[in-house]
C-alpha positions as CSV (number, residue, x, y, z in Angstrom):
1,M,6.2,-2.0,19.5
2,W,7.5,-4.5,22.3
3,R,5.7,-2.9,24.6
4,S,2.4,-3.5,22.7
5,V,3.2,-7.2,22.1
6,L,4.4,-7.8,25.7
7,G,0.8,-6.0,26.7
8,F,-1.1,-8.3,24.6
9,I,0.4,-11.4,25.8
10,K,-0.4,-10.3,29.4
11,R,-3.9,-9.3,28.6
12,E,-4.5,-12.7,26.6
13,S,-3.1,-14.6,29.7
14,I,-0.3,-16.2,26.9
15,D,2.4,-15.6,29.6
16,R,0.4,-17.7,32.2
17,I,-0.1,-20.7,29.6
18,V,3.8,-20.3,28.6
19,I,4.5,-20.6,32.3
20,T,2.2,-23.5,32.9
21,L,4.0,-25.3,30.0
22,G,7.4,-24.5,31.2
23,I,6.7,-25.8,34.9
24,L,4.8,-29.1,33.9
25,I,7.7,-30.1,31.4
26,T,10.3,-29.3,33.9
27,I,8.4,-31.2,36.8
28,S,7.9,-34.3,34.3
29,S,11.4,-34.3,33.1
30,V,13.1,-34.4,36.3
31,V,10.4,-37.2,37.6
32,I,10.9,-39.1,34.9
33,S,14.6,-39.0,34.7
34,Q,14.6,-40.2,38.4
35,V,12.2,-43.1,38.2
36,E,12.7,-44.5,34.7
37,S,16.6,-44.0,35.1
38,I,17.0,-42.0,31.7
39,S,19.0,-39.0,31.1
40,L,17.4,-35.5,31.5
41,I,17.8,-34.8,27.9
42,D,15.8,-37.7,26.9
43,S,13.2,-37.0,29.7
44,F,12.8,-33.4,28.6
45,W,12.3,-35.0,24.8
46,W,9.6,-37.4,26.1
47,S,7.9,-34.5,28.1
48,I,7.5,-32.4,25.1
49,V,6.3,-35.8,22.9
50,T,3.9,-36.5,25.5
51,L,2.3,-32.9,26.0
52,T,1.7,-32.5,22.4
53,T,0.3,-35.9,22.1
54,V,2.7,-36.7,19.3
55,G,3.7,-39.8,20.9
56,Y,6.7,-41.2,19.0
57,G,7.1,-44.4,20.9
58,D,10.8,-44.2,21.3
59,I,10.7,-43.5,25.0
60,A,8.0,-45.2,27.2
61,P,7.5,-45.2,30.9
62,A,7.6,-48.6,32.7
63,T,6.9,-47.6,36.3
64,M,3.7,-46.9,37.5
65,I,4.8,-43.4,38.8
66,G,6.2,-42.8,35.2
67,R,2.9,-43.9,33.7
68,F,0.9,-41.5,36.1
69,I,3.0,-38.8,35.0
70,A,2.4,-39.7,31.3
71,I,-1.4,-39.6,32.0
72,V,-1.4,-36.2,33.6
73,N,0.8,-34.9,30.9
74,M,-1.6,-36.1,28.2
75,F,-4.7,-34.9,29.8
76,V,-3.1,-31.4,31.1
77,G,-1.0,-31.0,27.8
78,I,-4.6,-31.1,25.9
79,G,-5.9,-28.4,27.5
80,V,-3.1,-26.1,27.9
81,L,-1.9,-26.4,24.3
82,A,-5.9,-25.7,23.2
83,A,-5.6,-22.9,25.2
84,L,-2.6,-21.6,23.5
85,S,-3.9,-22.4,20.1
86,A,-7.1,-20.2,21.0
87,A,-4.8,-17.3,22.2
88,L,-2.7,-17.3,18.8
89,A,-6.1,-17.9,16.8
90,S,-7.3,-14.8,18.3
91,I,-4.4,-12.8,17.8
92,L,-4.8,-13.3,14.3
93,I,-8.6,-12.8,14.3
94,E,-8.1,-9.6,16.2
95,R,-5.4,-8.2,13.7
96,K,-8.1,-9.1,10.8
97,R,-10.7,-7.1,12.6
98,K,-8.5,-4.2,13.0
99,E,-7.7,-4.2,9.3
100,E,-11.0,-4.6,8.1
101,L,-12.2,-1.8,10.4
102,G,-9.6,0.6,9.6
103,M,-7.9,0.6,12.8
104,S,-4.5,-0.6,12.3
105,D,-1.7,1.6,11.0
106,C,0.1,1.7,7.6
107,R,3.6,0.2,7.1
108,F,4.0,0.9,3.5
109,E,6.7,3.1,1.9
110,G,7.0,4.9,-1.4
111,H,3.1,4.6,-1.6
112,V,0.2,6.6,-2.5
113,I,-2.2,7.9,-0.1
114,L,-5.9,8.3,-1.4
115,C,-8.3,10.4,0.6
116,E,-11.8,9.7,0.2
117,W,-13.7,6.8,-1.3
118,N,-15.8,7.1,-4.2
119,H,-16.7,5.7,-7.9
120,R,-13.8,7.8,-8.9
121,A,-11.7,6.4,-6.4
122,V,-12.7,2.7,-7.3
123,S,-11.4,3.7,-11.0
124,I,-8.1,5.3,-9.6
125,V,-7.6,1.7,-8.0
126,K,-8.2,0.0,-10.8
127,E,-5.8,2.0,-13.2
128,L,-3.0,2.1,-10.4
129,R,-3.1,-1.9,-10.3
130,M,-2.7,-2.1,-14.1
131,E,0.6,-0.2,-13.7
132,Q,3.4,-2.6,-14.8
133,G,6.3,-2.8,-12.3
134,A,7.9,-5.2,-9.8
135,Q,5.3,-5.0,-7.4
136,P,1.8,-3.6,-7.3
137,V,1.4,0.1,-6.0
138,Q,0.7,0.3,-2.6
139,I,-2.0,2.3,-1.4
140,A,-3.2,3.6,2.0
141,L,-7.1,4.8,2.2
142,I,-8.4,7.4,4.1
143,A,-11.8,7.5,4.4
144,Q,-14.9,7.3,6.7
145,C,-16.1,3.8,5.5
146,D,-17.6,1.5,8.0
147,R,-15.2,-1.5,6.6
148,K,-12.7,-2.0,4.2
149,P,-14.1,-1.1,0.9
150,I,-12.3,-3.8,-1.1
151,D,-10.5,-7.2,-0.5
152,D,-6.7,-5.9,-1.8
153,P,-3.7,-6.8,0.6
154,N,-1.6,-4.0,-1.1
155,L,-4.4,-1.4,0.2
156,A,-4.1,-0.4,4.0
157,F,-7.3,1.1,5.1
158,I,-7.3,4.1,7.6
159,H,-10.9,4.6,9.2
160,G,-11.6,8.6,9.7
161,P,-11.1,12.2,8.4
162,V,-8.1,13.6,6.9
163,S,-6.4,14.6,10.1
164,D,-3.0,14.8,11.6
165,E,-3.8,11.3,13.1
166,T,-4.9,9.5,10.0
167,L,-2.3,11.0,8.1
168,K,0.3,9.7,10.3
169,R,-1.2,6.4,10.5
170,A,-1.2,6.2,6.9
171,N,2.8,6.8,7.1
172,L,2.6,10.0,5.3
173,T,6.1,10.9,5.8
174,A,7.3,8.0,3.7
175,A,4.4,8.3,1.3
176,K,5.1,9.3,-2.5
177,N,2.1,10.8,-3.7
178,V,-1.4,12.0,-1.9
179,I,-4.7,11.7,-4.1
180,I,-7.4,14.0,-2.5
181,L,-10.6,13.5,-3.8
182,G,-13.7,15.6,-3.0
183,N,-16.8,14.1,-0.6
184,D,-19.4,13.6,-3.1
185,Q,-22.2,14.1,0.0
186,L,-21.1,17.8,0.6
187,D,-22.4,20.8,-1.2
188,A,-19.7,21.8,-3.8
189,S,-18.3,25.0,-1.9
190,I,-18.2,22.9,1.4
191,R,-16.7,20.2,-0.8
192,D,-13.7,22.3,-2.0
193,A,-13.0,24.2,1.2
194,A,-12.6,20.6,2.7
195,V,-10.0,19.7,-0.1
196,V,-8.1,22.7,0.4
197,L,-7.8,22.4,4.0
198,S,-6.8,18.9,3.7
199,T,-4.1,20.1,1.2
200,L,-3.0,22.7,3.7
201,T,-2.7,20.0,6.7
202,I,-0.6,17.5,4.2
203,E,2.0,20.1,2.9
204,T,2.2,21.4,6.4
205,L,3.3,17.7,7.5
206,N,5.3,16.7,4.3
207,P,6.2,19.5,2.0
208,N,7.9,16.9,-0.5
209,V,5.0,14.6,-1.0
210,Y,3.2,15.2,-4.3
211,T,-0.1,16.0,-3.8
212,I,-3.0,15.8,-6.7
213,V,-6.3,17.7,-5.7
214,E,-9.7,17.3,-7.3
215,L,-11.8,20.3,-7.2
216,V,-15.3,21.1,-8.5
217,D,-15.0,24.8,-8.8
218,P,-11.9,26.2,-10.6
219,A,-12.1,29.5,-8.8
220,N,-10.9,27.6,-5.9
221,A,-7.8,26.4,-7.9
222,I,-5.4,29.6,-6.8
223,T,-6.3,28.8,-3.3
224,C,-5.4,25.1,-3.6
225,Y,-1.8,26.0,-5.1
226,R,-1.4,28.7,-2.5
227,A,-1.6,25.8,-0.1
228,K,1.4,24.4,-2.1
229,A,-1.0,21.5,-4.0
230,D,1.3,20.1,-7.0
231,E,-1.3,19.6,-9.2
232,V,-5.4,20.4,-9.4
233,I,-7.7,18.9,-11.4
234,I,-11.2,20.4,-12.0
235,S,-13.3,17.1,-12.8
236,S,-16.4,19.0,-13.8
237,E,-14.2,21.4,-15.9
238,L,-12.4,18.5,-17.6
239,S,-15.2,16.6,-18.5
240,S,-16.9,19.4,-20.1
241,M,-14.2,20.1,-22.1
242,L,-13.7,16.6,-23.4
243,I,-17.7,16.4,-24.2
244,S,-17.2,19.9,-26.1
245,Q,-14.3,18.5,-28.1
246,A,-16.0,15.4,-29.1
247,A,-19.0,17.5,-30.3
248,L,-16.6,19.6,-32.6
249,N,-14.2,16.7,-33.3
250,H,-15.7,13.5,-33.3
251,G,-13.6,10.5,-32.1
252,I,-11.4,12.9,-29.8
253,S,-12.9,11.4,-26.7
254,K,-12.1,7.6,-27.8
255,V,-8.2,8.8,-28.3
256,V,-7.9,10.5,-24.7
257,S,-9.7,7.5,-23.3
258,E,-7.2,5.0,-24.5
259,L,-4.2,7.6,-23.9
260,L,-5.5,7.9,-20.2
261,S,-6.7,4.5,-19.3
262,L,-4.3,1.5,-18.9
263,Q,-7.4,-0.9,-19.1
264,T,-8.1,-0.4,-22.9
265,G,-6.1,0.2,-26.2
266,H,-2.3,-0.2,-26.5
267,N,-0.8,3.3,-26.8
268,K,-0.4,5.0,-23.3
269,L,1.2,8.3,-22.0
270,Y,4.3,7.8,-20.4
271,K,6.9,9.9,-19.1
272,V,10.4,8.9,-19.7
273,P,13.9,10.5,-19.0
274,L,15.7,12.2,-22.0
275,P,18.2,9.6,-23.5
276,L,21.6,11.1,-22.9
277,A,22.7,11.2,-26.7
278,N,20.1,13.6,-27.4
279,A,21.2,16.3,-24.6
280,G,21.8,19.6,-26.3
281,Q,19.9,18.5,-29.5
282,T,16.9,20.2,-31.0
283,F,13.3,18.9,-30.1
284,L,13.0,17.9,-33.8
285,D,15.8,15.6,-33.8
286,T,14.9,14.5,-30.3
287,F,11.2,13.9,-31.8
288,M,12.7,11.8,-34.9
289,Y,14.9,9.9,-32.9
290,M,12.3,8.5,-30.4
291,K,9.9,7.8,-33.6
292,Q,12.5,6.0,-35.4
293,Q,14.3,4.1,-32.5
294,H,11.1,3.2,-30.3
295,Q,8.3,4.0,-32.2
296,S,7.1,6.9,-29.7
297,T,5.7,10.1,-30.0
298,V,7.0,12.9,-28.2
299,V,4.1,15.1,-27.1
300,A,5.3,17.5,-24.3
301,L,8.7,18.0,-22.4
302,Q,9.0,18.5,-18.9
303,K,12.1,20.5,-17.0
304,G,13.2,18.0,-14.3
305,Y,11.0,15.5,-12.9
306,E,8.3,17.8,-11.3
307,G,9.1,21.1,-13.1
308,E,7.4,23.0,-16.0
309,V,5.7,21.3,-18.6
310,I,6.0,22.3,-22.3
311,S,3.3,21.1,-24.5
312,N,4.5,20.6,-28.4
313,P,7.7,22.4,-27.9
314,N,9.2,24.5,-30.9
315,S,11.2,22.4,-33.3
316,A,14.0,24.3,-32.5
317,H,13.9,24.0,-29.0
318,I,17.1,22.6,-27.2
319,V,16.6,19.9,-25.0
320,E,18.8,19.3,-21.7
321,A,20.2,16.5,-19.7
322,N,17.5,16.6,-16.7
323,D,14.6,17.0,-19.2
324,Y,11.8,14.4,-19.4
325,L,9.9,13.6,-22.2
326,I,5.9,13.2,-22.5
327,V,5.7,10.3,-25.0
328,I,2.8,8.2,-26.8
329,S,3.9,4.4,-26.7
330,H,3.1,1.2,-26.4
331,E,5.8,0.2,-24.1
332,A,6.3,0.6,-20.6
333,P,8.8,3.4,-19.5
334,Q,11.1,0.5,-17.6
335,T,11.5,-1.3,-21.3
336,L,11.4,1.7,-23.6
337,Y,15.3,2.0,-23.7
338,Q,16.3,-1.8,-23.2
339,A,17.0,-1.8,-27.1
340,A,19.2,1.6,-26.9
């Protein structure tokens, strides 16, 4: 980092500006101290005040030599400070330009890496922004857009395809989740093949990151799981199932939309740790406890944070201390147990 900073300082000639300022302040301080018979500290203070054109007036030269030095300081100071201001402004402009073009590196930690940008990615970002928490979810977007698609300080744009280089720039080693979307401009088979390849690359570089993959053809799901994907979502199949269920059971689509979206409705799906008091009890007892104490409906259990999910367990099923509950609730997980 220091090498890049020093290289930028030399490239923008900032070192020459600083050296020029130092020489000018040193010479004028020594000369003014001699001709005006003031201390070196006072002359140093006067030189800086004059060069910056502040001019407090607490010290003023009385001799002709002193006034000549003051005139030189005033005119030279304006030019040197203008050059320094321009160099600093160029640093900020260059940094902003790199961010907009996706040329900067991501410094986020515990963030979400989103691969590909399309209308589904727009919805994903909106939903993540609705998530309640101490700070907004940080996102690193890897896409081949010309510029950063949205103005979001918590979204870092990395230009390019999913590769070792772009994943390194997106700080994959510190990421929590990776969402891999398909490229809508490609044929379905090629699109899924590209997603599987991206999954394999990501899991090779960081096996601990949680990968969520979108596919078109359900036949490719097994290949994606072999590439160590954690969750595979078949976009076409999911929407088709929802449409067919809406036709068979009117109103189901509205319920599903409310549960999945953070933007509409009041009740949402949350994953919360099992209350310690319920460890070793039956699922029915846990179900009744959550409903009575928290007005939450348990719809599934998960064995550990990323383990097997059991939907609608048997009422006699014994829950364990490391289990997680998937509940329908109007409260966020971080506030669910405050009253317990």
